[in-house]
Residue, then its C-alpha position, 0 to 999 in steps of 0.5 A: m500500499e501507499y504511504v500516503n494512503m495509509s491511516k496513522a496506526e498503519l503508518t505507526a506500525a510500518f514506521e516500526q517495522v522500518k526502524e527495527q530494519f535500520e538498526s539491523c543495518k546499523a549493526k552489520n557496521l558496514k563501510l560503504n562508498m557510493a559518493r561519487g561515480k569513480p570506476s571499479k576495480m573491475q573497470l581499471d583493470a580491464v584496461s590496464d594493458i594501456l600501460m604496455t602501449v609505449q614501452t620503448a625511446e622508438d615508440c615515443v616518436v610519431d609524425g616526426v615528433d619525438t612526444r618525450n620533449y617539449g612543444e605541441l602545447s595544443g596537441l599531437k596532430c594524431a591525438k587532435e584526429y582520434w578526438a575529432d573523430v569521437l566528437d564528430c569534429k574537425p581536428s583543427q577545432v580540437f586542443v587536446g590537454s592532460t588527465s581533467s576535462l575538469n581542469f580544461m573547464f576551470d581553466v577556461i573560466a579562469r581565463a575569461y575573469s582574467h582576460g576575458l573571452l575572444h568577444s568579451q569586451r572587458p574581462w570578467c573580473k571587471e563587470e559588475t555581475v556575472k551570471f551562470l546558467c545551471p541546469s539542474p539537478g546538474y554536476d556540483r564541480h560545474f557550479t563549483v567552478t563558477e562560484f569559485f569565482g563569484a558568479e552568481l548562479i541561476t537554476v533552470p529546471m531539467t525537463a525529459t528532453g533537456p534544460d528548459m529551453d524557454m527558460v533559457e532563451e528568456l534568461v539569455k537576454d540579460p547582457q550579465v548572463k554570460g554562460i550555461w553549463c551542459v552535460p547534454k548526453y547521459s546528463n549527470p545525474d539524470g541520465i537524459i540526453y538532450s533532444e536534438e530540438t533542444v541541442r539546435r535551439f541552443a546553437a540558435l541562442k541570441p544572447a544578449a553578452p557577446d561573450f556568452l559562452i555554452m560550457w558542454d560538457n560532453a563528459y559520457c559522449i559514448h558511455e552506453f551500459e545498455g544497448e547500442y552506442v547512440s550518435f548525437p549532434d555535432i553542436i560545434s557545426l551547428c553553432e557555426e551554421a546558426g552564426n554563432p561560431d565561437m559561442v560552445c566550448e565542448f570537453a571530454s576527457t578518457s577518465k572513465i574509458t581508461l584510467a581515471g586520473g591517468g587518461i588524457s581531455v580535449m577541449a573542441t571549439s572554433e578555430a579562432n578559439i583555439a587560436y585565442f586559448t593557445k595564446l593565453f595558455t602558452a603564459q601557463m605552460i609549454s606542452y602537456d604530457k604528449v607521451n601520454q596522449l600518444r599511449h591513448v592513441k595507440y590504444l583507443k585507435d578510433k571511435a570504432t574501436t573506442i566503442e567495443i573498449m567500452k562495451r568491457h565497461a557496459a559488462i561491468l556497469g550493466p549489472k550494477f545499474a540493474v541491482v539499483a533499478d531492481m531493488l528500488e522497483k522491488e522496495i520503494k515504487p510500491l509505497g508511492f512517494a518517489s520517482w527516479n530515472r532509468p538511464k542506459g548510459g552515463y553513470f548516475v541514477s537521479f532519485n526523487t525522495m519525499p520532499g523535506t526528506a533527503k537530507r534526513a535520509l542520507a544522514l541516516c545512510k551515513e550512520a548505517g555506514v553508507e556514505m554517499t553524495p550529499a543532497g543538495a549538492t545537484y543544486p546550486y549552492g548546495n541547495d536543493p529548494q524540495d530537499s528531495n534530489i539524491r545523486i545514487a553512484p552504483s559504478l564503484p562498489p562490488v555487485a555484493e556491496l552494492e546489494q547491500a548499500m542500497d539495501v540500506f539506501c531503502t531502508c532510510i529512504k522508508l525510515a525518512a518518509l514514514e517519519k515525516l507523514l507522522e511529523k503530520 
């Protein structure tokens, strides 16, 4: 029976039963972590043969470039060609970096504040106010970057097809609105794939700010764990067609393809932006790790080969997401107070519990030995106005531990909901 249809006596009886289950969970003294979307040891082991790709001095030379030496700031030619293949753009639109796409994103925002972007009238640090749009639920680290520099963060609701574009199109009429964060494929945490209409509306935006920037974090561009690869529109060419060639910077990395923290990243954007950022980055560095770029090109080869490698990850991740979905269907769905997504790719499940109970539920999880992403993290400033959204990250624990963690999670979600209902 759904909780909202229970009498007080029935709610009280249910509460006592779930409370007993909670105490049983606590007695197990668990120490389980589902706080971040980390690849598991099995996934890392499955691709660790990449370490054997570059072994000799001769292996380090490609296209006449000794990758062990200085130079080639924007990346090896072969690495640019690789990322262009993956992202369906041109090699001339690619800047290849080091291990983290988040570093790239931070550097772009930092340069916007210190020097301005290609079409800025002044550095953002000299603007009276900088506003940044944040589709939510969204990625907490995105919000942290712009909050770090003092931007005013504006929440934009997510829909089944991506951000609320009517709202976005209205907000960008404000010249203080300088950009928007996007995870367009298997969005973090909702798992939504932006519709083609949404992508085209992004490309056709007419912002008042001449230096408005779409931060297009395509982190999960080839990260299916159920079904075949899903193709996706190239935002860079669409922006060019719409007369906005410099309005987008697209980011990706191999962090969840090869080794997290040991991969390569990419920024794809217009040739004009590439030239502008290359000039700015020259003051910071001479070159990134080209040996690692070459190692990845030799191992991943091209988009088709990489998609095949991703099937190794899918074989490990798929059963874990199935555990989450099956347990929620069994334990929570009949009670009628929560909703969640069932993605086919990416790294997260977005769970919406009874409003006003997410923080309490996760506090109970922590008490029972299960660490999760803090409630509110998926909204700007860590403030979920409904105190409802919870990001579930199933990737790191082995299946047996994940089953234990989800048992605790379901128990705590129920307990928090029953507490709230009994308060009334």
